[in-house]
CHARMM-style PDB file with segment names, atoms N, HN, CA, C and O in Angstrom:
ATOM      1  N   MET     1     169.173 107.391  99.150  1.00  0.00      PROA
ATOM      2  CA  MET     1     168.994 106.038  99.639  1.00  0.00      PROA
ATOM      3  C   MET     1     169.013 105.096  98.439  1.00  0.00      PROA
ATOM      4  O   MET     1     168.311 105.337  97.457  1.00  0.00      PROA
ATOM      5  N   PRO     2     169.810 104.023  98.503  1.00  0.00      PROA
ATOM      6  CA  PRO     2     169.862 103.059  97.410  1.00  0.00      PROA
ATOM      7  C   PRO     2     168.499 102.398  97.191  1.00  0.00      PROA
ATOM      8  O   PRO     2     167.719 102.224  98.127  1.00  0.00      PROA
ATOM      9  N   VAL     3     168.234 102.038  95.945  1.00  0.00      PROA
ATOM     10  HN  VAL     3     168.868 102.180  95.184  1.00  0.00      PROA
ATOM     11  CA  VAL     3     166.947 101.448  95.596  1.00  0.00      PROA
ATOM     12  C   VAL     3     166.718 100.128  96.315  1.00  0.00      PROA
ATOM     13  O   VAL     3     165.587  99.829  96.697  1.00  0.00      PROA
ATOM     14  N   ASP     4     167.773  99.324  96.511  1.00  0.00      PROA
ATOM     15  HN  ASP     4     168.693  99.567  96.201  1.00  0.00      PROA
ATOM     16  CA  ASP     4     167.604  98.006  97.115  1.00  0.00      PROA
ATOM     17  C   ASP     4     167.502  98.050  98.642  1.00  0.00      PROA
ATOM     18  O   ASP     4     167.307  97.007  99.266  1.00  0.00      PROA
ATOM     19  N   GLN     5     167.626  99.214  99.248  1.00  0.00      PROA
ATOM     20  HN  GLN     5     167.784 100.061  98.740  1.00  0.00      PROA
ATOM     21  CA  GLN     5     167.544  99.325 100.701  1.00  0.00      PROA
ATOM     22  C   GLN     5     166.098  99.604 101.111  1.00  0.00      PROA
ATOM     23  O   GLN     5     165.510 100.608 100.709  1.00  0.00      PROA
ATOM     24  N   GLU     6     165.534  98.698 101.918  1.00  0.00      PROA
ATOM     25  HN  GLU     6     166.012  97.882 102.244  1.00  0.00      PROA
ATOM     26  CA  GLU     6     164.162  98.868 102.373  1.00  0.00      PROA
ATOM     27  C   GLU     6     164.122  99.764 103.600  1.00  0.00      PROA
ATOM     28  O   GLU     6     165.103  99.882 104.334  1.00  0.00      PROA
ATOM     29  N   ILE     7     162.977 100.390 103.811  1.00  0.00      PROA
ATOM     30  HN  ILE     7     162.180 100.294 103.215  1.00  0.00      PROA
ATOM     31  CA  ILE     7     162.787 101.201 105.003  1.00  0.00      PROA
ATOM     32  C   ILE     7     162.708 100.264 106.198  1.00  0.00      PROA
ATOM     33  O   ILE     7     161.956  99.290 106.180  1.00  0.00      PROA
ATOM     34  N   GLN     8     163.478 100.557 107.228  1.00  0.00      PROA
ATOM     35  HN  GLN     8     164.088 101.349 107.242  1.00  0.00      PROA
ATOM     36  CA  GLN     8     163.550  99.702 108.403  1.00  0.00      PROA
ATOM     37  C   GLN     8     162.723 100.304 109.526  1.00  0.00      PROA
ATOM     38  O   GLN     8     162.813 101.500 109.803  1.00  0.00      PROA
ATOM     39  N   THR     9     161.922  99.471 110.166  1.00  0.00      PROA
ATOM     40  HN  THR     9     161.849  98.500 109.941  1.00  0.00      PROA
ATOM     41  CA  THR     9     161.181  99.921 111.335  1.00  0.00      PROA
ATOM     42  C   THR     9     161.649  99.133 112.537  1.00  0.00      PROA
ATOM     43  O   THR     9     162.026  97.967 112.422  1.00  0.00      PROA
ATOM     44  N   LEU    10     161.621  99.772 113.685  1.00  0.00      PROA
ATOM     45  HN  LEU    10     161.314 100.719 113.778  1.00  0.00      PROA
ATOM     46  CA  LEU    10     161.998  99.148 114.944  1.00  0.00      PROA
ATOM     47  C   LEU    10     160.826  99.224 115.897  1.00  0.00      PROA
ATOM     48  O   LEU    10     160.001 100.134 115.815  1.00  0.00      PROA
ATOM     49  N   GLU    11     160.758  98.256 116.809  1.00  0.00      PROA
ATOM     50  HN  GLU    11     161.428  97.517 116.876  1.00  0.00      PROA
ATOM     51  CA  GLU    11     159.738  98.295 117.849  1.00  0.00      PROA
ATOM     52  C   GLU    11     160.432  98.339 119.202  1.00  0.00      PROA
ATOM     53  O   GLU    11     161.251  97.478 119.524  1.00  0.00      PROA
ATOM     54  N   CYS    12     160.096  99.342 119.976  1.00  0.00      PROA
ATOM     55  HN  CYS    12     159.431 100.042 119.714  1.00  0.00      PROA
ATOM     56  CA  CYS    12     160.651  99.524 121.312  1.00  0.00      PROA
ATOM     57  C   CYS    12     159.841  98.688 122.304  1.00  0.00      PROA
ATOM     58  O   CYS    12     158.655  98.454 122.072  1.00  0.00      PROA
ATOM     59  N   PRO    13     160.443  98.235 123.397  1.00  0.00      PROA
ATOM     60  CA  PRO    13     159.677  97.536 124.434  1.00  0.00      PROA
ATOM     61  C   PRO    13     158.508  98.350 124.987  1.00  0.00      PROA
ATOM     62  O   PRO    13     157.585  97.778 125.567  1.00  0.00      PROA
ATOM     63  N   CYS    14     158.532  99.678 124.817  1.00  0.00      PROA
ATOM     64  HN  CYS    14     159.282 100.142 124.346  1.00  0.00      PROA
ATOM     65  CA  CYS    14     157.411 100.499 125.290  1.00  0.00      PROA
ATOM     66  C   CYS    14     156.210 100.394 124.352  1.00  0.00      PROA
ATOM     67  O   CYS    14     155.131 100.896 124.668  1.00  0.00      PROA
ATOM     68  N   GLY    15     156.391  99.737 123.188  1.00  0.00      PROA
ATOM     69  HN  GLY    15     157.267  99.328 122.931  1.00  0.00      PROA
ATOM     70  CA  GLY    15     155.293  99.539 122.255  1.00  0.00      PROA
ATOM     71  C   GLY    15     155.318 100.444 121.043  1.00  0.00      PROA
ATOM     72  O   GLY    15     154.514 100.265 120.128  1.00  0.00      PROA
ATOM     73  N   THR    16     156.215 101.407 121.010  1.00  0.00      PROA
ATOM     74  HN  THR    16     156.868 101.552 121.753  1.00  0.00      PROA
ATOM     75  CA  THR    16     156.298 102.331 119.887  1.00  0.00      PROA
ATOM     76  C   THR    16     156.990 101.663 118.702  1.00  0.00      PROA
ATOM     77  O   THR    16     158.060 101.076 118.858  1.00  0.00      PROA
ATOM     78  N   VAL    17     156.388 101.750 117.527  1.00  0.00      PROA
ATOM     79  HN  VAL    17     155.518 102.227 117.400  1.00  0.00      PROA
ATOM     80  CA  VAL    17     156.996 101.275 116.286  1.00  0.00      PROA
ATOM     81  C   VAL    17     157.364 102.517 115.482  1.00  0.00      PROA
ATOM     82  O   VAL    17     156.525 103.391 115.263  1.00  0.00      PROA
ATOM     83  N   PHE    18     158.621 102.594 115.042  1.00  0.00      PROA
ATOM     84  HN  PHE    18     159.302 101.884 115.220  1.00  0.00      PROA
ATOM     85  CA  PHE    18     159.083 103.810 114.369  1.00  0.00      PROA
ATOM     86  C   PHE    18     160.193 103.502 113.379  1.00  0.00      PROA
ATOM     87  O   PHE    18     160.827 102.448 113.438  1.00  0.00      PROA
ATOM     88  N   GLU    19     160.416 104.440 112.470  1.00  0.00      PROA
ATOM     89  HN  GLU    19     159.902 105.296 112.423  1.00  0.00      PROA
ATOM     90  CA  GLU    19     161.544 104.389 111.548  1.00  0.00      PROA
ATOM     91  C   GLU    19     162.647 105.250 112.147  1.00  0.00      PROA
ATOM     92  O   GLU    19     162.432 106.438 112.388  1.00  0.00      PROA
ATOM     93  N   PRO    20     163.828 104.677 112.395  1.00  0.00      PROA
ATOM     94  CA  PRO    20     164.896 105.484 112.981  1.00  0.00      PROA
ATOM     95  C   PRO    20     165.324 106.600 112.037  1.00  0.00      PROA
ATOM     96  O   PRO    20     165.634 106.355 110.871  1.00  0.00      PROA
ATOM     97  N   GLU    21     165.339 107.821 112.547  1.00  0.00      PROA
ATOM     98  HN  GLU    21     165.088 108.021 113.494  1.00  0.00      PROA
ATOM     99  CA  GLU    21     165.757 108.974 111.750  1.00  0.00      PROA
ATOM    100  C   GLU    21     167.227 109.287 111.979  1.00  0.00      PROA
ATOM    101  O   GLU    21     167.932 109.677 111.048  1.00  0.00      PROA
ATOM    102  N   VAL    22     167.692 109.121 113.208  1.00  0.00      PROA
ATOM    103  HN  VAL    22     167.119 108.805 113.964  1.00  0.00      PROA
ATOM    104  CA  VAL    22     169.089 109.380 113.543  1.00  0.00      PROA
ATOM    105  C   VAL    22     169.688 108.084 114.064  1.00  0.00      PROA
ATOM    106  O   VAL    22     169.221 107.525 115.056  1.00  0.00      PROA
ATOM    107  N   ILE    23     170.733 107.610 113.382  1.00  0.00      PROA
ATOM    108  HN  ILE    23     171.113 108.064 112.576  1.00  0.00      PROA
ATOM    109  CA  ILE    23     171.433 106.403 113.821  1.00  0.00      PROA
ATOM    110  C   ILE    23     172.834 106.815 114.228  1.00  0.00      PROA
ATOM    111  O   ILE    23     173.568 107.418 113.446  1.00  0.00      PROA
ATOM    112  N   GLU    24     173.202 106.483 115.464  1.00  0.00      PROA
ATOM    113  HN  GLU    24     172.606 105.993 116.100  1.00  0.00      PROA
ATOM    114  CA  GLU    24     174.526 106.806 115.984  1.00  0.00      PROA
ATOM    115  C   GLU    24     175.387 105.549 115.936  1.00  0.00      PROA
ATOM    116  O   GLU    24     174.890 104.442 116.144  1.00  0.00      PROA
ATOM    117  N   VAL    25     176.673 105.722 115.662  1.00  0.00      PROA
ATOM    118  HN  VAL    25     177.076 106.621 115.492  1.00  0.00      PROA
ATOM    119  CA  VAL    25     177.615 104.607 115.660  1.00  0.00      PROA
ATOM    120  C   VAL    25     178.603 104.856 116.787  1.00  0.00      PROA
ATOM    121  O   VAL    25     179.255 105.899 116.835  1.00  0.00      PROA
ATOM    122  N   ASP    26     178.709 103.877 117.706  1.00  0.00      PROA
ATOM    123  HN  ASP    26     178.179 103.030 117.666  1.00  0.00      PROA
ATOM    124  CA  ASP    26     179.641 104.060 118.820  1.00  0.00      PROA
ATOM    125  C   ASP    26     181.040 103.594 118.422  1.00  0.00      PROA
ATOM    126  O   ASP    26     181.250 103.141 117.296  1.00  0.00      PROA
ATOM    127  N   ARG    27     181.971 103.703 119.322  1.00  0.00      PROA
ATOM    128  HN  ARG    27     181.801 104.071 120.236  1.00  0.00      PROA
ATOM    129  CA  ARG    27     183.365 103.402 118.990  1.00  0.00      PROA
ATOM    130  C   ARG    27     183.614 101.927 118.692  1.00  0.00      PROA
ATOM    131  O   ARG    27     184.637 101.581 118.100  1.00  0.00      PROA
ATOM    132  N   THR    28     182.684 101.045 119.097  1.00  0.00      PROA
ATOM    133  HN  THR    28     181.853 101.326 119.578  1.00  0.00      PROA
ATOM    134  CA  THR    28     182.830  99.620 118.784  1.00  0.00      PROA
ATOM    135  C   THR    28     182.214  99.271 117.437  1.00  0.00      PROA
ATOM    136  O   THR    28     182.335  98.137 116.974  1.00  0.00      PROA
ATOM    137  N   GLY    29     181.551 100.242 116.803  1.00  0.00      PROA
ATOM    138  HN  GLY    29     181.453 101.163 117.179  1.00  0.00      PROA
ATOM    139  CA  GLY    29     180.945 100.019 115.504  1.00  0.00      PROA
ATOM    140  C   GLY    29     179.484  99.625 115.563  1.00  0.00      PROA
ATOM    141  O   GLY    29     178.859  99.415 114.524  1.00  0.00      PROA
ATOM    142  N   GLU    30     178.923  99.520 116.772  1.00  0.00      PROA
ATOM    143  HN  GLU    30     179.431  99.691 117.616  1.00  0.00      PROA
ATOM    144  CA  GLU    30     177.507  99.183 116.890  1.00  0.00      PROA
ATOM    145  C   GLU    30     176.655 100.405 116.583  1.00  0.00      PROA
ATOM    146  O   GLU    30     177.020 101.535 116.907  1.00  0.00      PROA
ATOM    147  N   ARG    31     175.517 100.156 115.951  1.00  0.00      PROA
ATOM    148  HN  ARG    31     175.220  99.238 115.687  1.00  0.00      PROA
ATOM    149  CA  ARG    31     174.615 101.239 115.540  1.00  0.00      PROA
ATOM    150  C   ARG    31     173.440 101.310 116.504  1.00  0.00      PROA
ATOM    151  O   ARG    31     172.826 100.296 116.835  1.00  0.00      PROA
ATOM    152  N   TRP    32     173.136 102.535 116.950  1.00  0.00      PROA
ATOM    153  HN  TRP    32     173.635 103.359 116.681  1.00  0.00      PROA
ATOM    154  CA  TRP    32     172.094 102.774 117.944  1.00  0.00      PROA
ATOM    155  C   TRP    32     171.157 103.869 117.479  1.00  0.00      PROA
ATOM    156  O   TRP    32     171.530 104.724 116.676  1.00  0.00      PROA
ATOM    157  N   THR    33     169.940 103.835 117.990  1.00  0.00      PROA
ATOM    158  HN  THR    33     169.637 103.140 118.642  1.00  0.00      PROA
ATOM    159  CA  THR    33     168.996 104.925 117.806  1.00  0.00      PROA
ATOM    160  C   THR    33     168.206 105.061 119.098  1.00  0.00      PROA
ATOM    161  O   THR    33     168.284 104.195 119.969  1.00  0.00      PROA
ATOM    162  N   LYS    34     167.458 106.127 119.225  1.00  0.00      PROA
ATOM    163  HN  LYS    34     167.395 106.831 118.517  1.00  0.00      PROA
ATOM    164  CA  LYS    34     166.647 106.331 120.431  1.00  0.00      PROA
ATOM    165  C   LYS    34     165.177 106.306 120.071  1.00  0.00      PROA
ATOM    166  O   LYS    34     164.768 106.828 119.033  1.00  0.00      PROA
ATOM    167  N   CYS    35     164.381 105.691 120.944  1.00  0.00      PROA
ATOM    168  HN  CYS    35     164.713 105.267 121.787  1.00  0.00      PROA
ATOM    169  CA  CYS    35     162.934 105.664 120.775  1.00  0.00      PROA
ATOM    170  C   CYS    35     162.415 107.094 120.907  1.00  0.00      PROA
ATOM    171  O   CYS    35     162.767 107.788 121.861  1.00  0.00      PROA
ATOM    172  N   PRO    36     161.583 107.545 119.967  1.00  0.00      PROA
ATOM    173  CA  PRO    36     161.080 108.922 120.052  1.00  0.00      PROA
ATOM    174  C   PRO    36     160.102 109.144 121.208  1.00  0.00      PROA
ATOM    175  O   PRO    36     159.864 110.286 121.601  1.00  0.00      PROA
ATOM    176  N   LYS    37     159.534 108.072 121.754  1.00  0.00      PROA
ATOM    177  HN  LYS    37     159.727 107.144 121.435  1.00  0.00      PROA
ATOM    178  CA  LYS    37     158.561 108.222 122.838  1.00  0.00      PROA
ATOM    179  C   LYS    37     159.230 108.185 124.213  1.00  0.00      PROA
ATOM    180  O   LYS    37     159.058 109.104 125.014  1.00  0.00      PROA
ATOM    181  N   CYS    38     160.002 107.110 124.488  1.00  0.00      PROA
ATOM    182  HN  CYS    38     160.141 106.363 123.838  1.00  0.00      PROA
ATOM    183  CA  CYS    38     160.572 106.953 125.834  1.00  0.00      PROA
ATOM    184  C   CYS    38     162.074 107.265 125.886  1.00  0.00      PROA
ATOM    185  O   CYS    38     162.666 107.276 126.965  1.00  0.00      PROA
ATOM    186  N   LEU    39     162.688 107.517 124.727  1.00  0.00      PROA
ATOM    187  HN  LEU    39     162.207 107.508 123.850  1.00  0.00      PROA
ATOM    188  CA  LEU    39     164.111 107.859 124.596  1.00  0.00      PROA
ATOM    189  C   LEU    39     165.054 106.725 124.998  1.00  0.00      PROA
ATOM    190  O   LEU    39     166.224 106.965 125.291  1.00  0.00      PROA
ATOM    191  N   ARG    40     164.547 105.489 125.012  1.00  0.00      PROA
ATOM    192  HN  ARG    40     163.596 105.293 124.773  1.00  0.00      PROA
ATOM    193  CA  ARG    40     165.394 104.330 125.303  1.00  0.00      PROA
ATOM    194  C   ARG    40     166.367 104.124 124.145  1.00  0.00      PROA
ATOM    195  O   ARG    40     165.996 104.286 122.983  1.00  0.00      PROA
ATOM    196  N   LYS    41     167.603 103.771 124.460  1.00  0.00      PROA
ATOM    197  HN  LYS    41     167.904 103.640 125.404  1.00  0.00      PROA
ATOM    198  CA  LYS    41     168.622 103.523 123.450  1.00  0.00      PROA
ATOM    199  C   LYS    41     168.442 102.098 122.921  1.00  0.00      PROA
ATOM    200  O   LYS    41     168.461 101.137 123.690  1.00  0.00      PROA
ATOM    201  N   LEU    42     168.267 101.968 121.603  1.00  0.00      PROA
ATOM    202  HN  LEU    42     168.251 102.748 120.978  1.00  0.00      PROA
ATOM    203  CA  LEU    42     168.000 100.669 120.988  1.00  0.00      PROA
ATOM    204  C   LEU    42     169.075 100.329 119.967  1.00  0.00      PROA
ATOM    205  O   LEU    42     169.514 101.189 119.204  1.00  0.00      PROA
ATOM    206  N   LEU    43     169.492  99.075 119.960  1.00  0.00      PROA
ATOM    207  HN  LEU    43     169.135  98.377 120.580  1.00  0.00      PROA
ATOM    208  CA  LEU    43     170.462  98.592 118.988  1.00  0.00      PROA
ATOM    209  C   LEU    43     169.773  98.429 117.636  1.00  0.00      PROA
ATOM    210  O   LEU    43     168.705  97.823 117.549  1.00  0.00      PROA
ATOM    211  N   VAL    44     170.380  98.967 116.587  1.00  0.00      PROA
ATOM    212  HN  VAL    44     171.247  99.459 116.658  1.00  0.00      PROA
ATOM    213  CA  VAL    44     169.845  98.821 115.234  1.00  0.00      PROA
ATOM    214  C   VAL    44     170.469  97.560 114.649  1.00  0.00      PROA
ATOM    215  O   VAL    44     171.691  97.478 114.527  1.00  0.00      PROA
ATOM    216  N   PRO    45     169.645  96.572 114.284  1.00  0.00      PROA
ATOM    217  CA  PRO    45     170.207  95.326 113.744  1.00  0.00      PROA
ATOM    218  C   PRO    45     170.925  95.559 112.422  1.00  0.00      PROA
ATOM    219  O   PRO    45     170.514  96.393 111.615  1.00  0.00      PROA
ATOM    220  N   VAL    46     172.002  94.811 112.214  1.00  0.00      PROA
ATOM    221  HN  VAL    46     172.336  94.133 112.869  1.00  0.00      PROA
ATOM    222  CA  VAL    46     172.773  94.911 110.984  1.00  0.00      PROA
ATOM    223  C   VAL    46     172.085  94.056 109.934  1.00  0.00      PROA
ATOM    224  O   VAL    46     171.802  92.880 110.167  1.00  0.00      PROA
ATOM    225  N   GLU    47     171.817  94.647 108.779  1.00  0.00      PROA
ATOM    226  HN  GLU    47     172.047  95.602 108.589  1.00  0.00      PROA
ATOM    227  CA  GLU    47     171.179  93.911 107.689  1.00  0.00      PROA
ATOM    228  C   GLU    47     172.242  93.160 106.908  1.00  0.00      PROA
ATOM    229  O   GLU    47     173.301  93.705 106.599  1.00  0.00      PROA
ATOM    230  N   THR    48     171.952  91.900 106.590  1.00  0.00      PROA
ATOM    231  HN  THR    48     171.091  91.456 106.842  1.00  0.00      PROA
ATOM    232  CA  THR    48     172.921  91.097 105.837  1.00  0.00      PROA
ATOM    233  C   THR    48     172.459  90.871 104.427  1.00  0.00      PROA
ATOM    234  OT1 THR    48     173.152  90.215 103.648  1.00  0.00      PROA
TER     235      THR     48
END
């Protein structure tokens, strides 16, 4: 992991706050992960 990259946390609508371990990229280039508690598919925001 590059030094300038911060650890990213996401919050699911179910209330779980987590660090995504597996990020999937779909054919449109959007990045997704799943909530470890409810398994909801969440969009990973693109860092600029």
